[in-house]
C-alpha positions as CSV (number, residue, x, y, z in Angstrom):
1,M,0.1,0.6,-0.5
2,R,1.8,3.6,-0.8
3,I,0.0,5.8,0.5
4,L,1.0,10.6,-0.1
5,I,0.2,13.1,2.1
6,N,0.6,16.5,0.7
7,G,-0.7,20.1,2.1
8,L,-3.3,22.3,1.2
9,L,-1.4,24.8,3.0
10,R,2.5,26.5,2.0
11,F,3.5,26.6,5.6
12,D,1.4,24.3,8.4
13,S,-0.6,22.6,7.1
14,G,0.4,19.5,9.5
15,K,1.5,16.9,6.5
16,T,4.2,15.4,9.2
17,T,2.5,15.7,13.0
18,F,-0.1,13.4,10.7
19,S,1.6,11.6,8.7
20,L,3.6,10.0,11.9
21,H,0.6,9.8,13.5
22,L,-0.2,7.9,11.1
23,L,2.4,5.7,11.3
24,R,1.6,4.9,14.5
25,E,-2.6,4.2,14.7
26,L,-1.4,1.8,11.1
27,R,1.5,-0.2,13.2
28,N,-0.8,-0.1,15.6
29,I,-3.4,-2.6,14.9
30,G,-0.6,-4.8,12.7
31,Y,0.8,-2.4,9.8
32,D,4.5,-1.9,9.3
33,F,5.0,0.8,6.9
34,R,7.5,3.4,5.2
35,P,8.5,7.0,6.3
36,L,10.0,8.4,2.9
37,K,10.2,12.3,2.5
38,P,11.8,12.4,-0.7
39,V,12.6,16.1,-1.2
40,A,13.1,18.4,2.3
41,G,14.8,21.3,2.8
42,H,15.2,23.4,6.1
43,N,17.4,26.6,7.4
44,V,19.9,26.4,9.9
45,W,19.5,29.0,11.4
46,Y,15.6,28.7,12.7
47,S,16.8,25.1,12.8
48,F,19.9,25.4,14.6
49,S,19.3,22.2,16.8
50,T,19.1,19.9,13.5
51,L,23.0,22.0,12.8
52,L,24.0,19.3,16.5
53,R,21.9,16.1,16.3
54,S,23.0,16.4,12.5
55,R,26.4,16.3,13.4
56,E,26.2,13.3,17.0
57,L,24.4,11.4,13.4
58,K,27.1,12.4,10.7
59,I,24.4,13.2,8.1
60,L,22.3,16.4,7.5
61,A,19.0,15.6,8.8
62,G,16.0,17.8,8.7
63,N,13.2,18.7,11.2
64,D,10.9,16.6,9.6
65,A,13.7,13.3,8.9
66,L,14.7,13.1,12.1
67,K,11.2,13.5,13.0
68,Y,10.8,9.7,11.4
69,Y,14.5,8.9,12.4
70,D,13.4,9.0,16.0
71,E,10.2,7.2,15.3
72,T,11.5,4.7,13.6
73,G,14.9,3.6,13.7
74,M,15.6,3.2,10.3
75,P,18.6,5.6,8.3
76,V,18.0,9.6,7.5
77,E,19.1,8.3,3.6
78,E,16.6,6.1,3.2
79,I,13.4,9.3,4.8
80,N,15.0,11.8,2.8
81,P,17.2,10.9,0.0
82,F,17.8,14.7,-1.0
83,A,18.4,17.5,2.2
84,I,18.9,21.2,1.2
85,L,20.2,23.4,4.5
86,F,19.7,26.8,4.6
87,S,21.2,29.8,5.9
88,P,20.1,33.2,5.4
89,P,22.4,36.0,4.6
90,D,24.3,38.0,5.7
91,I,22.8,42.1,5.2
92,E,26.2,43.8,5.5
93,K,28.2,41.0,3.6
94,I,25.8,41.9,0.4
95,Q,26.9,46.0,0.6
96,M,23.3,46.4,2.4
97,N,21.1,45.9,-0.6
98,I,17.7,45.4,1.5
99,R,15.8,44.4,-1.9
100,L,18.5,41.1,-2.6
101,Y,18.3,40.8,0.9
102,N,14.7,40.2,1.4
103,E,14.9,37.9,-2.2
104,L,17.6,35.7,0.1
105,I,15.4,35.2,2.8
106,S,13.1,34.3,0.8
107,S,14.7,31.9,-1.6
108,G,17.8,31.1,0.9
109,V,21.0,30.9,0.8
110,P,22.2,27.2,0.2
111,V,24.9,26.3,2.4
112,M,24.6,23.0,1.8
113,I,23.2,19.4,0.4
114,R,23.0,16.1,0.6
115,Y,22.0,13.2,-1.3
116,Y,21.6,9.5,-1.2
117,D,21.5,7.6,-4.6
118,C,20.6,4.1,-2.7
119,N,24.3,3.2,-2.3
120,K,26.6,6.6,-1.3
121,V,26.0,9.2,0.5
122,Y,26.5,12.8,-0.7
123,H,27.3,16.2,1.2
124,L,28.4,19.3,-1.0
125,Y,29.0,22.9,-0.9
126,S,30.2,25.9,-2.5
127,S,32.4,28.5,-0.3
128,V,30.7,31.3,-2.5
129,F,27.6,31.2,-0.8
130,Y,30.1,31.3,2.8
131,S,31.2,34.2,2.0
132,I,27.9,36.4,2.4
133,I,26.3,34.2,5.6
134,P,26.4,35.7,9.2
135,D,30.1,35.2,11.0
136,S,28.3,33.5,13.9
137,I,26.5,30.5,11.9
138,R,29.3,30.3,8.8
139,K,31.7,28.3,11.8
140,P,29.9,25.1,13.2
141,L,28.7,24.3,9.7
142,E,32.3,24.3,8.1
143,E,33.2,22.4,11.4
144,F,30.0,19.7,10.3
145,L,31.1,19.9,6.3
146,E,34.7,19.0,7.3
147,E,33.0,16.1,9.7
148,V,30.7,14.7,6.6
149,H,33.9,15.5,4.2
150,A,31.6,17.6,2.3
151,I,32.8,18.0,-1.2
152,E,33.2,21.6,-3.0
153,T,31.8,22.3,-5.5
154,Q,30.6,25.4,-8.0
155,P,27.8,27.4,-7.1
156,E,26.3,26.5,-10.4
157,K,26.3,23.0,-9.9
158,I,24.6,23.2,-6.3
159,R,21.9,24.7,-8.4
160,E,21.3,22.4,-11.0
161,L,21.1,19.4,-8.4
162,I,19.1,21.2,-5.7
163,D,16.7,21.9,-9.8
164,S,17.3,18.1,-10.3
165,S,16.1,16.7,-7.4
166,P,13.7,15.5,-8.3
167,V,14.7,13.4,-10.5
168,L,17.9,12.1,-8.1
169,A,15.3,11.8,-5.4
170,D,12.8,9.8,-7.7
171,H,16.2,6.4,-7.3
172,C,15.2,5.5,-3.8
173,V,11.4,5.9,-3.9
174,S,12.0,3.4,-6.9
175,K,12.8,1.3,-4.9
176,F,10.3,1.0,-2.2
177,I,8.0,2.2,-3.8
178,N,6.5,-1.2,-3.7
179,S,6.4,-1.9,-0.3
180,N,3.9,-0.3,2.4
181,V,5.4,3.8,2.4
182,I,3.9,7.3,3.4
183,I,5.6,9.4,0.8
184,E,5.5,13.5,2.4
185,S,5.4,16.5,-0.2
186,Y,7.3,19.5,1.1
187,N,5.5,22.4,1.4
188,D,2.3,22.7,-1.1
189,A,3.4,20.7,-3.5
190,L,1.3,18.0,-5.4
191,A,3.8,15.5,-4.6
192,P,7.9,15.9,-4.8
193,T,8.6,13.7,-7.0
194,A,7.7,11.7,-11.0
195,L,7.6,8.4,-9.3
196,S,5.7,9.1,-5.8
197,T,1.7,9.3,-7.7
198,K,2.4,6.2,-8.6
199,V,0.2,5.0,-4.9
200,D,-2.8,4.0,-3.7
201,L,-4.9,6.9,-1.5
202,V,-4.1,10.5,-1.5
203,F,-4.1,12.2,1.2
204,A,-4.2,16.7,1.2
205,V,-3.8,17.9,5.0
206,S,-4.6,21.0,6.5
207,P,-5.4,22.7,9.9
208,G,-8.7,20.5,10.9
209,K,-9.8,18.9,8.4
210,V,-7.9,15.9,6.2
211,F,-9.2,15.2,2.4
212,L,-9.2,12.1,0.4
213,L,-7.9,13.5,-3.2
214,Q,-10.5,10.1,-4.9
215,D,-9.2,10.4,-8.4
216,F,-5.9,11.3,-7.9
217,N,-4.8,9.8,-11.3
218,K,-8.4,11.3,-14.2
219,V,-7.0,14.5,-12.6
220,L,-3.7,14.7,-13.1
221,Q,-3.7,14.2,-16.5
222,L,-4.9,17.7,-16.8
223,F,-1.9,18.8,-16.2
224,S,1.4,19.2,-18.4
225,S,4.0,20.7,-15.4
226,P,5.3,18.0,-13.6
227,P,3.9,17.4,-9.6
228,W,6.4,18.9,-7.4
229,N,5.5,22.5,-9.4
230,I,1.4,21.7,-9.4
231,K,-0.3,23.4,-5.8
232,V,-2.3,20.8,-4.1
233,S,-4.6,24.2,-3.5
234,T,-4.7,24.7,-7.1
235,F,-5.3,20.0,-8.1
236,I,-8.5,20.2,-5.8
237,K,-10.4,22.0,-6.6
238,Y,-11.2,19.8,-10.0
239,S,-11.0,16.7,-7.4
240,K,-13.3,15.1,-5.7
241,V,-12.6,14.4,-2.4
242,L,-13.9,13.1,0.8
243,S,-13.0,14.8,4.0
244,W,-12.4,13.6,7.9
245,K,-11.4,16.1,10.8
246,V,-7.9,16.2,12.3
247,Y,-7.8,17.4,16.1
248,P,-5.5,20.0,17.2
249,A,-3.2,19.6,20.0
250,V,-2.1,15.4,19.8
251,N,-3.2,15.4,15.8
252,I,-4.9,12.3,16.4
253,I,-6.9,11.0,13.3
254,D,-10.6,9.5,13.7
255,K,-10.5,6.4,13.9
256,S,-13.1,5.9,10.7
257,L,-10.3,6.8,8.7
258,I,-8.0,4.7,9.9
259,D,-10.2,2.2,9.2
260,F,-11.3,3.5,5.4
261,I,-7.6,2.7,5.0
262,S,-7.4,-0.8,6.5
263,N,-9.8,-2.0,4.1
264,K,-8.6,-0.3,1.4
265,I,-5.0,-2.6,3.0
266,E,-7.0,-6.0,3.6
267,E,-9.1,-4.4,-0.1
268,E,-5.4,-4.4,-1.5
269,E,-4.7,-8.0,-0.3
270,K,-6.9,-10.1,-1.3
271,Y,-6.8,-8.9,-4.9
272,K,-2.7,-9.6,-4.9
273,S,-3.4,-13.1,-3.4
């Protein structure tokens, strides 16, 4: 059974919290699922604790990957094949250019990427980007680069790899797509990679409600853009949906939703047998 989780909002939809609770609930009724977040990015300034954990684990890991790692103990690189670490710029190092500063704050300065080709883990960086980030964050980052034997490359190569992340991540998605897997998209992207659309169930999460996109494959054919460039808020306009409540704080999932998924799993197992 392959389940895709995406978010109706760009930020704070609750995808990871929902997915973690779903993993636990399914495990409680006898179904083990693998979490998979093919592509993820986070900002070291706002999530400095992830850098500390990454140094402990000797691998770049973001907030969501660490939550899944703590829950399952599965290797970080298998949970999250492609990770991007961003930093804000130092405004004085870009000559107090407010317009450029706002652009870089919005997009983030990529200070490191880590990807896994299902054989080997690679950490890469460009020193060009380090010339414009705050000194207070630069030293611990450079220490981490040494600890993981990161490879220096050109800034253009970093950008190229980020642009290619859906393709690179799919090398590992292909390894796990035929198992019991919960795939989490990023931000409000419909799906993080092409293979991530080859699923049995798709749920769009929002505060208070989760929606099953019933005719996912049919509606997907209406779009010419790759799934990571399609916003869930656009897609859902054309899709038939079923909805369930999601409760605050503990993000408890409605039991009827767990029953629904359990029935789908049983149907699939009967079909295979």
